[in-house]
C-alpha angles and dihedrals in degrees: 000000000000116000116208112229113231115249121237087255090055092052093047092048093050092052103034104020100236133085116261126260120296112275094024092130089066092059096065095109091050103034100028092097088064091068095098090053094048089047094046115143130187109255120216098157118065134187116238089243109116122233107253111246092237091055092048088051090053093049090051092046091051091051093051090046090069120105117282128199110267090336089288093135096208101173137093135181124213112202106211100210098157109090094210092050092049089052089053093048091051096043109138094007115135110244093019090142095071092037090057089051095054111106092230133031120187130183114210113209136192108231117204091159097083095063096040089047091056090059092046092052093049093044093240129137114249103232096183099063097134139096094298091064092057092041092053092051093049092049090050090052091047091053091052090049092050092047092053092048091051094046092049091052091052090051093049094251124136125232141180123185116223115210092172092085084081090063089087105016095164091061093045089047091053094045093050093040093231112189123228115296093022117108135174115252102176144333121237126208113206133183148102110305116247091196135003120252120211121265112266108231115232132207111279116268088243086068098048106029117071130188120221094326133035115258099010091133131056117332120258090246090057095050092041095063091055091047094049092052092047093048093049089053098045105028115007120187111263094210140014121240123243097355089169088062105033103023128229111311116218089217114029120185146146098295093049092045094050095045090050091048093053098039087091116067113254132197094348091161096053093096090052090051092050091051090048088055089061104266120128114215100193 
């Protein structure tokens, strides 16, 4: 049985709801290799097959090949290979069961120690010890994370970032023995998918891409209505959050889900932790 490969237009429409740009079909030879990235899905079900060390090395290398602010290289990855340690890191995290089953679990960290250490070793005063220093390190770590996710998709591997490791950063910090000025940004599950999840629709590019000035196109309210309808059709929510508090909504979509999710305060002590690690956030 012959399976028809989706066109680039198909993939863009499934993700963003609108056909691709005119003439996109003619770009297959050039842009065709991007199909796995455009078709990327979060993976929460992994096969028992291990990730070959050489492939893991390639994924890491691709992540660290991403741009870095001023060549400062302020990111690190901790591979949590010990099963008992991973269980401790994920203690209390919702969905930890499938995270523990992933063949690989990586923790991506922002590293502000390298730059500060250069000043200490040369006996100079670090004049840029303010919020921008922390921001640059977090951006570097985020770029490494994104690069690994993209590389994994191109290799046929599944991934799912895990932001919940920041719920109790002090404990994760202690378990991974992170030095001063090094903080966890996200975990990353990695492995061969056992089953394919559905594509998660995104806001249309007309909502998130602006030309010359922010908000020159359709208003967010206009694009949101289209997105909500498309998401309900393609990937409806299987349950509603906090029904005991908010009740059962007749129409439940992305906006209602996210506002319910962030009604409760989250990670209020994270700034205190970051300051305690040596970053200044002024």
